[in-house]
DRENDO-1510 file (C-alpha; in Angstrom, 1 decimal, always signed):
<recs>
REC; n; res; u; v; w
REC; 1; UNK; +27.0; +9.5; +22.3 .
REC; 2; UNK; +25.9; +10.1; +25.9 .
REC; 3; UNK; +25.3; +13.8; +25.0 .
REC; 4; UNK; +23.0; +12.8; +22.1 .
REC; 5; UNK; +21.0; +10.4; +24.3 .
REC; 6; UNK; +20.7; +13.0; +27.0 .
REC; 7; UNK; +19.5; +15.5; +24.4 .
REC; 8; UNK; +16.6; +13.2; +23.4 .
REC; 9; UNK; +15.9; +12.6; +27.1 .
REC; 10; UNK; +15.5; +16.4; +27.6 .
REC; 11; UNK; +13.2; +16.6; +24.6 .
REC; 12; UNK; +10.9; +13.9; +26.2 .
REC; 13; UNK; +11.0; +15.7; +29.6 .
REC; 14; UNK; +10.2; +19.0; +28.0 .
REC; 15; UNK; +7.0; +17.6; +26.7 .
REC; 16; UNK; +6.1; +15.8; +29.9 .
REC; 17; UNK; +7.1; +12.3; +28.9 .
REC; 18; UNK; +10.1; +11.8; +31.1 .
REC; 19; UNK; +8.5; +8.7; +32.6 .
REC; 20; UNK; +9.6; +6.7; +29.5 .
REC; 21; UNK; +13.1; +6.7; +31.1 .
REC; 22; UNK; +11.9; +5.5; +34.5 .
REC; 23; UNK; +13.7; +2.2; +34.2 .
REC; 24; UNK; +16.7; +3.6; +32.3 .
REC; 25; UNK; +19.3; +2.4; +34.9 .
REC; 26; UNK; +18.0; -1.1; +34.6 .
REC; 27; UNK; +18.5; -1.4; +30.9 .
REC; 28; UNK; +21.4; -2.8; +29.0 .
REC; 29; UNK; +23.3; -0.5; +26.7 .
REC; 30; UNK; +21.6; -2.1; +23.7 .
REC; 31; UNK; +18.2; -1.5; +25.3 .
REC; 32; UNK; +19.1; +2.1; +26.1 .
REC; 33; UNK; +20.1; +2.7; +22.5 .
REC; 34; UNK; +16.9; +1.1; +21.2 .
REC; 35; UNK; +14.8; +3.3; +23.5 .
REC; 36; UNK; +16.7; +6.4; +22.5 .
REC; 37; UNK; +16.1; +5.6; +18.8 .
REC; 38; UNK; +12.3; +5.2; +19.5 .
REC; 39; UNK; +12.2; +8.5; +21.3 .
REC; 40; UNK; +14.1; +10.2; +18.5 .
REC; 41; UNK; +11.5; +9.1; +16.0 .
REC; 42; UNK; +8.6; +10.7; +18.0 .
REC; 43; UNK; +7.2; +14.1; +17.0 .
REC; 44; UNK; +6.3; +15.3; +20.5 .
REC; 45; UNK; +4.8; +18.5; +19.3 .
REC; 46; UNK; +2.5; +16.7; +16.9 .
REC; 47; UNK; +1.5; +14.2; +19.7 .
REC; 48; UNK; +0.7; +17.1; +22.1 .
REC; 49; UNK; -1.4; +18.8; +19.4 .
REC; 50; UNK; -3.3; +15.6; +18.6 .
REC; 51; UNK; -4.1; +14.9; +22.2 .
REC; 52; UNK; -5.2; +18.5; +22.9 .
REC; 53; UNK; -7.7; +18.3; +20.1 .
REC; 54; UNK; -6.1; +21.3; +18.4 .
REC; 55; UNK; -5.7; +19.4; +15.2 .
REC; 56; UNK; -8.1; +20.0; +12.4 .
REC; 57; UNK; -11.5; +18.5; +13.5 .
REC; 58; UNK; -14.2; +17.4; +11.2 .
REC; 59; UNK; -17.9; +18.0; +11.6 .
REC; 60; UNK; -19.2; +15.0; +9.8 .
REC; 61; UNK; -22.9; +15.8; +10.5 .
REC; 62; UNK; -22.5; +19.1; +8.7 .
REC; 63; UNK; -20.5; +17.6; +5.9 .
REC; 64; UNK; -23.0; +14.8; +5.5 .
REC; 65; UNK; -25.8; +17.3; +4.9 .
REC; 66; UNK; -23.8; +18.8; +2.0 .
REC; 67; UNK; -22.7; +15.4; +0.7 .
REC; 68; UNK; -23.9; +14.4; -2.8 .
REC; 69; UNK; -23.4; +11.1; -4.6 .
REC; 70; UNK; -20.1; +11.0; -6.5 .
REC; 71; UNK; -19.8; +11.5; -10.2 .
REC; 72; UNK; -19.2; +8.0; -11.2 .
REC; 73; UNK; -19.0; +5.4; -14.0 .
REC; 74; UNK; -21.9; +3.2; -13.2 .
REC; 75; UNK; -22.3; -0.4; -14.2 .
REC; 76; UNK; -25.2; +0.1; -16.4 .
REC; 77; UNK; -24.7; +3.7; -17.5 .
REC; 78; UNK; -24.3; +4.1; -21.3 .
REC; 79; UNK; -23.7; +7.9; -21.2 .
REC; 80; UNK; -20.0; +7.6; -20.5 .
REC; 81; UNK; -17.4; +9.9; -21.9 .
REC; 82; UNK; -15.5; +6.9; -23.1 .
REC; 83; UNK; -16.5; +3.3; -23.7 .
REC; 84; UNK; -15.6; +0.2; -21.8 .
REC; 85; UNK; -13.6; -1.1; -24.8 .
REC; 86; UNK; -11.6; +2.2; -24.9 .
REC; 87; UNK; -10.8; +2.0; -21.2 .
REC; 88; UNK; -9.8; -1.7; -21.4 .
REC; 89; UNK; -7.5; -1.0; -24.3 .
REC; 90; UNK; -5.9; +2.0; -22.6 .
REC; 91; UNK; -5.3; +0.0; -19.4 .
REC; 92; UNK; -3.9; -3.0; -21.1 .
REC; 93; UNK; -1.5; -0.8; -23.1 .
REC; 94; UNK; -0.2; +0.9; -19.9 .
REC; 95; UNK; +0.4; -2.5; -18.3 .
REC; 96; UNK; +2.2; -3.8; -21.4 .
REC; 97; UNK; +4.5; -0.8; -21.3 .
REC; 98; UNK; +5.5; -1.5; -17.7 .
REC; 99; UNK; +3.9; +1.7; -16.3 .
REC; 100; UNK; +1.9; +0.0; -13.5 .
REC; 101; UNK; +3.0; -1.4; -10.2 .
REC; 102; UNK; +0.8; -3.0; -7.5 .
REC; 103; UNK; +0.6; -2.1; -3.8 .
REC; 104; UNK; -0.8; -4.7; -1.4 .
REC; 105; UNK; -1.6; -3.5; +2.1 .
REC; 106; UNK; -0.9; -6.4; +4.4 .
REC; 107; UNK; -0.1; -5.0; +7.8 .
REC; 108; UNK; -2.9; -6.7; +9.7 .
REC; 109; UNK; -2.8; -9.9; +11.7 .
REC; 110; UNK; -5.7; -12.4; +11.6 .
REC; 111; UNK; -6.8; -11.7; +15.1 .
REC; 112; UNK; -10.5; -11.5; +14.3 .
REC; 113; UNK; -10.2; -14.7; +12.3 .
REC; 114; UNK; -8.7; -16.5; +15.3 .
REC; 115; UNK; -5.4; -16.6; +13.3 .
REC; 116; UNK; -2.3; -15.4; +15.1 .
REC; 117; UNK; -0.2; -14.8; +12.0 .
REC; 118; UNK; -0.2; -12.2; +9.2 .
REC; 119; UNK; -3.6; -12.3; +7.6 .
REC; 120; UNK; -2.0; -12.7; +4.2 .
REC; 121; UNK; -0.9; -16.2; +5.3 .
REC; 122; UNK; -4.5; -17.3; +6.0 .
REC; 123; UNK; -5.6; -20.1; +3.6 .
REC; 124; UNK; -8.7; -19.2; +1.6 .
REC; 125; UNK; -8.6; -21.1; -1.7 .
REC; 126; UNK; -12.0; -22.9; -2.0 .
REC; 127; UNK; -10.3; -26.0; -3.5 .
REC; 128; UNK; -6.5; -25.3; -3.6 .
REC; 129; UNK; -6.4; -24.0; +0.0 .
REC; 130; UNK; -4.0; -21.3; -1.2 .
REC; 131; UNK; -3.2; -18.4; +1.1 .
REC; 132; UNK; -4.4; -14.8; +0.6 .
REC; 133; UNK; -0.8; -13.9; -0.3 .
REC; 134; UNK; -0.7; -16.7; -2.9 .
REC; 135; UNK; -4.1; -15.6; -4.4 .
REC; 136; UNK; -2.9; -12.1; -5.0 .
REC; 137; UNK; +0.6; -13.2; -6.3 .
REC; 138; UNK; -1.1; -15.6; -8.7 .
REC; 139; UNK; -3.4; -12.9; -9.9 .
REC; 140; UNK; -0.4; -10.6; -10.5 .
REC; 141; UNK; +1.5; -13.4; -12.3 .
REC; 142; UNK; -1.6; -14.0; -14.5 .
REC; 143; UNK; -1.5; -10.3; -15.5 .
REC; 144; UNK; +2.2; -10.5; -16.3 .
REC; 145; UNK; +1.6; -13.6; -18.3 .
REC; 146; UNK; -1.2; -12.0; -20.4 .
REC; 147; UNK; +0.5; -8.7; -21.0 .
REC; 148; UNK; +4.1; -10.0; -21.2 .
REC; 149; UNK; +5.3; -7.4; -18.7 .
REC; 150; UNK; +7.1; -7.4; -15.4 .
REC; 151; UNK; +4.9; -5.8; -12.7 .
REC; 152; UNK; +6.6; -4.9; -9.3 .
REC; 153; UNK; +4.7; -6.1; -6.3 .
REC; 154; UNK; +4.9; -3.7; -3.3 .
REC; 155; UNK; +3.7; -5.4; -0.1 .
REC; 156; UNK; +3.3; -3.1; +2.9 .
REC; 157; UNK; +3.6; -4.8; +6.3 .
REC; 158; UNK; +3.5; -3.5; +9.9 .
REC; 159; UNK; +6.0; -4.1; +12.7 .
REC; 160; UNK; +3.8; -7.0; +13.9 .
REC; 161; UNK; +3.8; -8.7; +10.5 .
REC; 162; UNK; +7.0; -7.7; +8.8 .
REC; 163; UNK; +9.4; -10.5; +9.8 .
REC; 164; UNK; +6.9; -13.3; +9.3 .
REC; 165; UNK; +5.8; -11.9; +5.9 .
REC; 166; UNK; +9.4; -11.7; +4.7 .
REC; 167; UNK; +10.1; -15.3; +5.9 .
REC; 168; UNK; +6.8; -16.5; +4.3 .
REC; 169; UNK; +7.8; -15.1; +0.9 .
REC; 170; UNK; +11.3; -16.4; +1.2 .
REC; 171; UNK; +10.2; -19.9; +2.3 .
REC; 172; UNK; +7.7; -20.1; -0.6 .
REC; 173; UNK; +10.1; -19.0; -3.3 .
REC; 174; UNK; +8.5; -15.5; -3.6 .
REC; 175; UNK; +5.3; -17.3; -4.7 .
REC; 176; UNK; +6.6; -17.6; -8.2 .
REC; 177; UNK; +7.7; -13.9; -8.5 .
REC; 178; UNK; +11.2; -13.0; -9.4 .
REC; 179; UNK; +13.1; -11.5; -6.4 .
REC; 180; UNK; +13.4; -8.1; -8.2 .
REC; 181; UNK; +9.6; -8.0; -8.6 .
REC; 182; UNK; +8.9; -8.3; -4.9 .
REC; 183; UNK; +9.4; -5.3; -2.6 .
REC; 184; UNK; +8.3; -5.7; +1.1 .
REC; 185; UNK; +8.3; -2.6; +3.2 .
REC; 186; UNK; +7.1; -1.7; +6.6 .
REC; 187; UNK; +4.7; +1.1; +7.5 .
REC; 188; UNK; +5.5; +3.7; +10.2 .
REC; 189; UNK; +4.2; +3.7; +13.8 .
REC; 190; UNK; +2.6; +6.1; +16.3 .
REC; 191; UNK; +2.9; +5.9; +20.1 .
REC; 192; UNK; -0.3; +5.0; +22.0 .
REC; 193; UNK; -1.1; +7.5; +24.7 .
REC; 194; UNK; -3.1; +7.3; +27.9 .
REC; 195; UNK; -6.6; +8.4; +27.2 .
REC; 196; UNK; -6.8; +10.6; +30.3 .
REC; 197; UNK; -3.4; +12.1; +30.6 .
REC; 198; UNK; -2.0; +11.9; +27.1 .
REC; 199; UNK; +1.2; +10.3; +28.4 .
REC; 200; UNK; +3.0; +7.8; +26.2 .
REC; 201; UNK; +2.4; +4.3; +27.3 .
REC; 202; UNK; +5.3; +1.8; +27.6 .
REC; 203; UNK; +4.9; -1.8; +26.3 .
REC; 204; UNK; +7.9; -2.8; +28.4 .
REC; 205; UNK; +10.6; -1.1; +30.4 .
REC; 206; UNK; +12.5; -0.4; +27.1 .
REC; 207; UNK; +9.8; -0.4; +24.5 .
REC; 208; UNK; +7.3; +2.4; +23.7 .
REC; 209; UNK; +3.7; +1.1; +23.0 .
REC; 210; UNK; +3.7; +1.7; +19.3 .
REC; 211; UNK; +0.9; +0.9; +16.8 .
REC; 212; UNK; +0.9; +1.1; +13.0 .
REC; 213; UNK; +0.1; +4.6; +11.7 .
REC; 214; UNK; -2.7; +3.3; +9.4 .
REC; 215; UNK; -2.8; +2.6; +5.7 .
REC; 216; UNK; -2.5; +6.4; +5.2 .
REC; 217; UNK; +1.0; +6.1; +6.5 .
REC; 218; UNK; +1.9; +4.5; +3.2 .
REC; 219; UNK; +2.5; +7.9; +1.7 .
REC; 220; UNK; +5.4; +8.7; +4.0 .
REC; 221; UNK; +6.7; +5.1; +4.0 .
REC; 222; UNK; +6.9; +5.0; +0.2 .
REC; 223; UNK; +8.8; +8.2; +0.2 .
REC; 224; UNK; +11.0; +7.6; +3.2 .
REC; 225; UNK; +12.1; +4.1; +2.0 .
REC; 226; UNK; +12.9; +5.3; -1.5 .
REC; 227; UNK; +10.2; +3.4; -3.2 .
REC; 228; UNK; +8.6; +6.3; -5.1 .
REC; 229; UNK; +12.1; +7.2; -6.5 .
REC; 230; UNK; +13.0; +3.6; -7.5 .
REC; 231; UNK; +9.5; +3.0; -9.0 .
REC; 232; UNK; +9.8; +6.1; -11.1 .
REC; 233; UNK; +13.3; +5.1; -12.2 .
REC; 234; UNK; +11.9; +1.8; -13.5 .
REC; 235; UNK; +9.2; +3.5; -15.4 .
REC; 236; UNK; +6.2; +3.1; -13.1 .
REC; 237; UNK; +3.7; +5.9; -13.4 .
REC; 238; UNK; +0.7; +4.5; -11.6 .
REC; 239; UNK; +0.0; +2.2; -8.6 .
REC; 240; UNK; -2.8; -0.3; -8.4 .
REC; 241; UNK; -3.7; -0.5; -4.7 .
REC; 242; UNK; -5.6; -3.2; -2.8 .
REC; 243; UNK; -5.9; -4.8; +0.6 .
REC; 244; UNK; -4.8; -8.4; +1.3 .
REC; 245; UNK; -8.1; -9.5; +2.8 .
REC; 246; UNK; -10.0; -9.3; -0.5 .
REC; 247; UNK; -9.0; -12.2; -2.8 .
REC; 248; UNK; -11.6; -11.3; -5.3 .
REC; 249; UNK; -9.6; -8.3; -6.4 .
REC; 250; UNK; -8.1; -8.7; -9.9 .
REC; 251; UNK; -4.5; -7.5; -9.7 .
REC; 252; UNK; -3.9; -4.4; -11.9 .
REC; 253; UNK; -7.4; -4.5; -13.3 .
REC; 254; UNK; -6.9; -3.0; -16.8 .
REC; 255; UNK; -10.4; -1.7; -17.0 .
REC; 256; UNK; -10.1; +0.4; -13.8 .
REC; 257; UNK; -6.6; +1.5; -14.8 .
REC; 258; UNK; -8.0; +2.5; -18.2 .
REC; 259; UNK; -10.8; +4.7; -16.8 .
REC; 260; UNK; -8.2; +6.3; -14.5 .
REC; 261; UNK; -5.9; +7.1; -17.4 .
REC; 262; UNK; -8.6; +8.4; -19.8 .
REC; 263; UNK; -10.0; +10.6; -17.1 .
REC; 264; UNK; -6.5; +11.9; -16.3 .
REC; 265; UNK; -7.3; +11.1; -12.7 .
REC; 266; UNK; -4.8; +11.5; -9.9 .
REC; 267; UNK; -6.7; +9.0; -7.7 .
REC; 268; UNK; -9.4; +6.6; -8.8 .
REC; 269; UNK; -11.4; +4.5; -6.5 .
REC; 270; UNK; -13.6; +1.4; -7.2 .
REC; 271; UNK; -16.9; +1.2; -5.3 .
REC; 272; UNK; -19.9; -1.1; -5.0 .
REC; 273; UNK; -23.5; -0.3; -4.6 .
REC; 274; UNK; -24.4; -0.4; -0.9 .
REC; 275; UNK; -27.0; -2.9; +0.1 .
REC; 276; UNK; -28.5; -0.7; +2.8 .
REC; 277; UNK; -27.9; +2.8; +4.3 .
REC; 278; UNK; -25.8; +1.9; +7.3 .
REC; 279; UNK; -23.8; -0.9; +5.7 .
REC; 280; UNK; -20.3; -1.0; +7.3 .
REC; 281; UNK; -18.3; +0.4; +4.4 .
REC; 282; UNK; -17.0; +3.9; +3.8 .
REC; 283; UNK; -19.3; +6.2; +1.8 .
REC; 284; UNK; -17.8; +7.7; -1.3 .
REC; 285; UNK; -19.4; +11.2; -1.8 .
REC; 286; UNK; -18.8; +14.5; -3.4 .
REC; 287; UNK; -18.6; +17.6; -1.1 .
REC; 288; UNK; -18.1; +21.1; -2.6 .
REC; 289; UNK; -16.7; +19.5; -5.8 .
REC; 290; UNK; -14.2; +17.2; -4.0 .
REC; 291; UNK; -14.4; +13.5; -3.5 .
REC; 292; UNK; -14.5; +12.4; +0.1 .
REC; 293; UNK; -15.1; +9.1; +2.0 .
REC; 294; UNK; -17.3; +9.3; +5.1 .
REC; 295; UNK; -16.9; +6.3; +7.4 .
REC; 296; UNK; -20.1; +4.4; +8.1 .
REC; 297; UNK; -19.7; +5.3; +11.8 .
REC; 298; UNK; -19.5; +9.0; +11.0 .
REC; 299; UNK; -22.6; +9.0; +8.7 .
REC; 300; UNK; -25.7; +10.3; +10.5 .
REC; 301; UNK; -28.8; +8.1; +10.2 .
REC; 302; UNK; -30.7; +10.7; +8.2 .
REC; 303; UNK; -28.0; +11.0; +5.6 .
REC; 304; UNK; -27.6; +7.2; +5.4 .
REC; 305; UNK; -31.3; +6.8; +4.8 .
REC; 306; UNK; -31.7; +9.6; +2.2 .
REC; 307; UNK; -33.1; +8.3; -1.1 .
REC; 308; UNK; -33.6; +9.6; -4.6 .
REC; 309; UNK; -37.0; +9.9; -6.3 .
REC; 310; UNK; -36.7; +6.3; -7.5 .
REC; 311; UNK; -36.2; +5.0; -4.0 .
REC; 312; UNK; -32.5; +4.2; -4.4 .
REC; 313; UNK; -30.0; +5.4; -1.8 .
REC; 314; UNK; -28.7; +8.8; -2.5 .
REC; 315; UNK; -25.3; +8.0; -0.9 .
REC; 316; UNK; -25.0; +4.7; -2.7 .
REC; 317; UNK; -21.3; +4.2; -3.2 .
REC; 318; UNK; -19.5; +1.9; -0.8 .
REC; 319; UNK; -15.7; +2.0; -0.6 .
REC; 320; UNK; -13.9; -1.3; -1.0 .
REC; 321; UNK; -10.3; +0.0; -0.7 .
REC; 322; UNK; -9.3; -0.6; -4.3 .
REC; 323; UNK; -7.6; +2.4; -5.9 .
REC; 324; UNK; -5.4; +3.5; -8.7 .
REC; 325; UNK; -2.9; +6.2; -7.7 .
REC; 326; UNK; -0.8; +8.5; -9.9 .
REC; 327; UNK; +2.9; +8.3; -8.8 .
REC; 328; UNK; +3.4; +12.1; -9.3 .
REC; 329; UNK; +0.4; +12.8; -7.1 .
REC; 330; UNK; +1.7; +10.5; -4.4 .
REC; 331; UNK; +5.1; +12.2; -4.6 .
REC; 332; UNK; +3.5; +15.5; -4.1 .
REC; 333; UNK; +1.4; +14.2; -1.2 .
REC; 334; UNK; +4.6; +12.8; +0.4 .
REC; 335; UNK; +6.0; +16.3; +0.7 .
REC; 336; UNK; +2.9; +17.3; +2.6 .
REC; 337; UNK; +2.1; +14.2; +4.6 .
REC; 338; UNK; +0.7; +16.5; +7.3 .
REC; 339; UNK; -2.2; +17.1; +4.9 .
REC; 340; UNK; -3.6; +13.7; +5.8 .
REC; 341; UNK; -5.5; +14.1; +9.1 .
REC; 342; UNK; -5.0; +11.7; +12.0 .
REC; 343; UNK; -8.0; +9.7; +13.2 .
REC; 344; UNK; -8.2; +8.7; +16.9 .
REC; 345; UNK; -9.4; +5.4; +18.2 .
REC; 346; UNK; -10.0; +4.4; +21.8 .
REC; 347; UNK; -8.4; +1.0; +22.4 .
REC; 348; UNK; -7.3; -1.4; +25.1 .
REC; 349; UNK; -3.5; -1.2; +25.3 .
REC; 350; UNK; -1.4; -3.2; +27.9 .
REC; 351; UNK; +1.2; -1.0; +29.6 .
REC; 352; UNK; +4.0; -1.0; +32.2 .
REC; 353; UNK; +3.0; +0.5; +35.6 .
REC; 354; UNK; +5.2; +2.6; +37.8 .
REC; 355; UNK; +6.3; -0.5; +39.7 .
REC; 356; UNK; +7.4; -2.2; +36.5 .
REC; 357; UNK; +4.5; -4.7; +36.3 .
REC; 358; UNK; +2.5; -5.1; +33.2 .
REC; 359; UNK; -1.2; -4.2; +33.4 .
REC; 360; UNK; -3.7; -5.6; +30.9 .
REC; 361; UNK; -6.7; -3.3; +31.1 .
REC; 362; UNK; -10.2; -4.7; +30.9 .
REC; 363; UNK; -11.6; -1.6; +29.2 .
REC; 364; UNK; -10.3; +0.9; +26.6 .
REC; 365; UNK; -7.6; +3.0; +28.2 .
REC; 366; UNK; -5.6; +4.4; +25.3 .
REC; 367; UNK; -5.8; +6.5; +22.2 .
REC; 368; UNK; -4.2; +5.2; +19.0 .
REC; 369; UNK; -3.7; +7.6; +16.1 .
REC; 370; UNK; -3.7; +6.5; +12.4 .
REC; 371; UNK; -4.1; +8.0; +8.9 .
REC; 372; UNK; -6.3; +6.6; +6.1 .
REC; 373; UNK; -5.2; +6.5; +2.5 .
REC; 374; UNK; -8.7; +7.6; +1.3 .
REC; 375; UNK; -8.0; +11.0; +2.8 .
REC; 376; UNK; -5.9; +11.6; -0.2 .
REC; 377; UNK; -9.1; +11.9; -2.3 .
REC; 378; UNK; -10.1; +15.4; -1.3 .
REC; 379; UNK; -6.4; +16.5; -1.9 .
REC; 380; UNK; -6.6; +15.4; -5.5 .
REC; 381; UNK; -7.6; +17.9; -8.2 .
REC; 382; UNK; -9.0; +15.2; -10.4 .
REC; 383; UNK; -10.6; +11.9; -9.2 .
REC; 384; UNK; -12.6; +9.2; -10.7 .
REC; 385; UNK; -15.1; +6.8; -9.1 .
REC; 386; UNK; -15.9; +3.5; -10.9 .
REC; 387; UNK; -18.6; +1.1; -9.8 .
REC; 388; UNK; -17.8; -2.6; -9.8 .
REC; 389; UNK; -20.1; -5.6; -9.4 .
REC; 390; UNK; -19.7; -6.8; -5.8 .
REC; 391; UNK; -20.0; -10.4; -6.9 .
REC; 392; UNK; -16.9; -10.0; -9.0 .
REC; 393; UNK; -14.7; -7.5; -7.0 .
REC; 394; UNK; -15.5; -7.7; -3.2 .
REC; 395; UNK; -15.4; -10.6; -0.9 .
REC; 396; UNK; -13.2; -9.7; +2.1 .
REC; 397; UNK; -12.4; -12.2; +4.8 .
REC; 398; UNK; -12.4; -10.4; +8.1 .
REC; 399; UNK; -14.3; -12.4; +10.7 .
REC; 400; UNK; -14.2; -15.9; +12.2 .
REC; 401; UNK; -16.9; -18.4; +11.3 .
REC; 402; UNK; -20.2; -17.7; +13.0 .
REC; 403; UNK; -20.1; -13.9; +12.3 .
REC; 404; UNK; -22.9; -12.5; +10.2 .
REC; 405; UNK; -20.6; -11.3; +7.3 .
REC; 406; UNK; -17.1; -11.5; +5.8 .
REC; 407; UNK; -16.3; -15.1; +7.1 .
REC; 408; UNK; -13.9; -17.6; +5.4 .
REC; 409; UNK; -16.9; -19.6; +4.2 .
REC; 410; UNK; -18.6; -16.6; +2.6 .
REC; 411; UNK; -15.4; -15.6; +0.9 .
REC; 412; UNK; -14.7; -19.1; -0.4 .
REC; 413; UNK; -18.3; -19.3; -1.7 .
REC; 414; UNK; -17.9; -16.0; -3.5 .
REC; 415; UNK; -14.7; -17.1; -5.2 .
REC; 416; UNK; -16.3; -20.5; -6.2 .
REC; 417; UNK; -19.4; -18.8; -7.5 .
REC; 418; UNK; -17.5; -16.4; -9.7 .
REC; 419; UNK; -15.5; -19.2; -11.2 .
REC; 420; UNK; -18.7; -21.2; -11.8 .
REC; 421; UNK; -20.1; -18.3; -13.7 .
REC; 422; UNK; -17.0; -18.2; -15.9 .
REC; 423; UNK; -17.2; -21.9; -16.6 .
REC; 424; UNK; -21.0; -21.7; -17.4 .
REC; 425; UNK; -20.2; -18.8; -19.7 .
REC; 426; UNK; -18.0; -21.3; -21.6 .
REC; 427; UNK; -20.7; -23.9; -21.8 .
REC; 428; UNK; -19.7; -26.0; -18.8 .
REC; 429; UNK; -22.4; -27.5; -16.6 .
REC; 430; UNK; -21.4; -27.3; -12.9 .
REC; 431; UNK; -23.1; -29.4; -10.3 .
REC; 432; UNK; -24.5; -26.9; -7.7 .
REC; 433; UNK; -23.0; -28.8; -4.8 .
REC; 434; UNK; -19.4; -28.8; -5.9 .
REC; 435; UNK; -16.7; -26.2; -5.5 .
REC; 436; UNK; -14.5; -24.9; -8.4 .
REC; 437; UNK; -11.5; -22.7; -8.4 .
REC; 438; UNK; -9.5; -21.2; -11.3 .
REC; 439; UNK; -5.9; -20.1; -10.9 .
REC; 440; UNK; -5.3; -16.8; -12.8 .
REC; 441; UNK; -2.3; -18.5; -14.4 .
REC; 442; UNK; -4.8; -20.8; -16.2 .
REC; 443; UNK; -7.3; -18.1; -17.0 .
REC; 444; UNK; -7.8; -14.5; -15.9 .
REC; 445; UNK; -11.4; -14.1; -16.7 .
REC; 446; UNK; -14.5; -15.6; -18.3 .
REC; 447; UNK; -13.4; -14.9; -21.9 .
REC; 448; UNK; -10.1; -16.6; -21.3 .
REC; 449; UNK; -11.9; -19.6; -19.8 .
REC; 450; UNK; -14.0; -19.9; -22.9 .
REC; 451; UNK; -10.9; -20.1; -25.1 .
REC; 452; UNK; -9.6; -23.0; -22.9 .
REC; 453; UNK; -12.9; -25.0; -23.0 .
REC; 454; UNK; -12.9; -27.0; -26.3 .
REC; 455; UNK; -16.4; -28.5; -25.9 .
REC; 456; UNK; -19.3; -28.5; -23.5 .
REC; 457; UNK; -18.7; -30.7; -20.4 .
REC; 458; UNK; -20.0; -31.3; -16.9 .
REC; 459; UNK; -18.2; -30.9; -13.6 .
REC; 460; UNK; -19.4; -33.3; -10.8 .
REC; 461; UNK; -16.6; -33.1; -8.3 .
REC; 462; UNK; -14.6; -30.3; -6.7 .
REC; 463; UNK; -12.1; -29.1; -9.3 .
REC; 464; UNK; -9.1; -26.8; -9.3 .
REC; 465; UNK; -8.0; -25.4; -12.7 .
REC; 466; UNK; -4.3; -24.5; -12.6 .
</recs>
């Protein structure tokens, strides 16, 4: 065993990271083994390449000049290759046959919300006060109820949220899901390095400063943890992908899935029309026949402001992180995870100094590396972009009250307004000042609400339909 540990030590020293063993003699045998395991998992050559800048760099200014709006199914476009009814029927059929699973990305903590637990545990129901996790689980259960099918729920955590997430689902009886329908798995990590020297930072004397490898790390995690194989064995052919902070997502949206299937797409992404050029969403574009997403921070002002002859934005499609992914495509990508580029971010990272004390820097001092799932798009031979109505598909909760956008109040209002529209569609008069909320187990959409309402009525107080 000692020879093995010393082998990993030599590897770290060879790449200039011998300082990670500075306090080795002070560690217990358990701590030594833990640190050795951490070092074993690090690809030092990759880290050196990333820091040196030798990895594939992207000239976003040049790409933005070539970027065109994506070929997309627009909300009010009647020149589609297939109708909405055809897509809906196709998607519903796939769900009934058990060919669809759902991935929920839930690795973030609610730091920006002033919430020191996994963001999925944040309570957001306008009337019920249900958590984000519960909102998504209920939406999935609503789909299973309607289509009489079992849909596995794959929840991706991070090291910071994994244990608390598992305990939450256990303590809340899997939120109504059967144990075999819930699969919680943890994404991978990357070491944080000093921004000046490229040296790995230590979180403690025995712990490397690690951070999640981004939602793009899901590709390797699904493969490494056997999820792609087990999903395939249970008949899953496609994954519906969403992020936990957007409770307006309809789990396994059959319309989006149907468009994906009819187009024989390997990766389909749902978008909304941007409100203004520099809105803080990724820009879904076509470059040289491939679909790409250019982050708002990488989009030059002139490209963001470019308009068509009718005055509308040329690069109009905003990414909302809702995708449908073909399992075979993901399996292929997992064998070439290096094809997903790393993105670097300058962050403040506490670290252990040479004297063993912990320093908490007042300014960004470290580089974190992460991959993004949307970088799969240009790797796909066939993609599809589908526009959704923001009022029905996108109301993320990201910021604490007082921020200009994406606050809990804004999200709750969006949920309540959607459900008011459903009720009014069924002939119900809703007092403007009240809040309403509809659990998907009661009704999944406006049409199902209409079947539940027997006669016109009026709602004068906050009401939860469950």
